[in-house]
Wavefront OBJ file of the C-alpha trace (Angstrom):
o trace
v -7.372 8.228 35.182
v -4.786 10.135 33.179
v -4.430 9.175 29.535
v -0.792 8.398 28.732
v 0.015 8.453 25.054
v 2.709 6.201 23.707
v 5.474 7.350 21.416
v 3.577 6.038 18.383
v 0.522 8.131 19.190
v 2.685 11.222 19.643
v 4.316 10.667 16.266
v 0.938 10.123 14.601
v -0.362 13.357 16.162
v 2.562 15.345 14.730
v 1.974 13.793 11.296
v -1.731 14.703 11.567
v -0.818 18.319 12.278
v 1.502 18.271 9.279
v -1.325 16.899 7.168
v -3.602 19.742 8.267
v -0.882 22.249 7.353
v -0.450 20.661 3.928
v -4.212 20.870 3.390
v -4.105 24.561 4.253
v -1.204 25.114 1.859
v -2.953 23.228 -0.951
v -6.156 25.175 -0.355
v -4.369 28.500 -0.600
v -2.512 27.417 -3.756
v -5.770 26.162 -5.228
v -7.511 29.467 -4.472
v -4.621 31.434 -5.965
v -4.592 29.330 -9.125
v -8.391 29.555 -9.388
v -8.114 33.341 -9.445
v -4.921 33.555 -11.524
v -5.479 30.723 -14.008
v -8.647 29.440 -15.573
v -11.034 27.643 -13.193
v -11.154 24.749 -15.682
v -7.394 24.153 -15.416
v -6.595 20.584 -14.251
v -4.020 21.834 -11.737
v -6.787 23.582 -9.784
v -8.705 20.301 -9.563
v -5.539 18.464 -8.528
v -4.857 20.854 -5.656
v -8.530 20.735 -4.598
v -8.348 16.928 -4.524
v -5.170 17.200 -2.455
v -7.056 19.305 0.083
v -9.658 16.557 0.478
v -6.943 13.908 0.796
v -4.894 15.792 3.403
v -7.950 16.720 5.493
v -9.148 13.105 5.452
v -5.711 11.822 6.369
v -5.438 14.381 9.170
v -8.797 13.391 10.632
v -7.970 9.673 10.618
v -4.520 10.183 12.143
v -5.892 12.617 14.722
v -8.471 10.049 15.843
v -5.741 7.403 16.066
v -3.663 9.712 18.244
v -6.587 10.495 20.580
v -7.716 6.896 21.089
v -7.329 5.536 24.600
v -5.444 2.311 24.001
v -5.438 -0.293 26.764
v -2.214 -1.548 28.291
v -1.822 -5.074 26.918
v 1.462 -5.925 28.616
v 1.560 -9.122 30.616
v 2.344 -8.305 34.238
l 1 2 3 4 5 6 7 8 9 10 11 12 13 14 15 16 17 18 19 20 21 22 23 24 25 26 27 28 29 30 31 32 33 34 35 36 37 38 39 40 41 42 43 44 45 46 47 48 49 50 51 52 53 54 55 56 57 58 59 60 61 62 63 64 65 66 67 68 69 70 71 72 73 74 75
């Protein structure tokens, strides 16, 4: 049986990919600021927390997009 994704699942998958990209961007900014600024700077901690948030969001949305939802239409 072929898994057909609905439009909602496709949209959620694109948002999950965007979340992964934002996590990558925040990680690189955090690494740059860690090297350039002091490691104790609050902005480094803020970007590191953003990495955790975006990765977690990406994982949840990715699982929602991959779920095989049943067809609940009345036929």
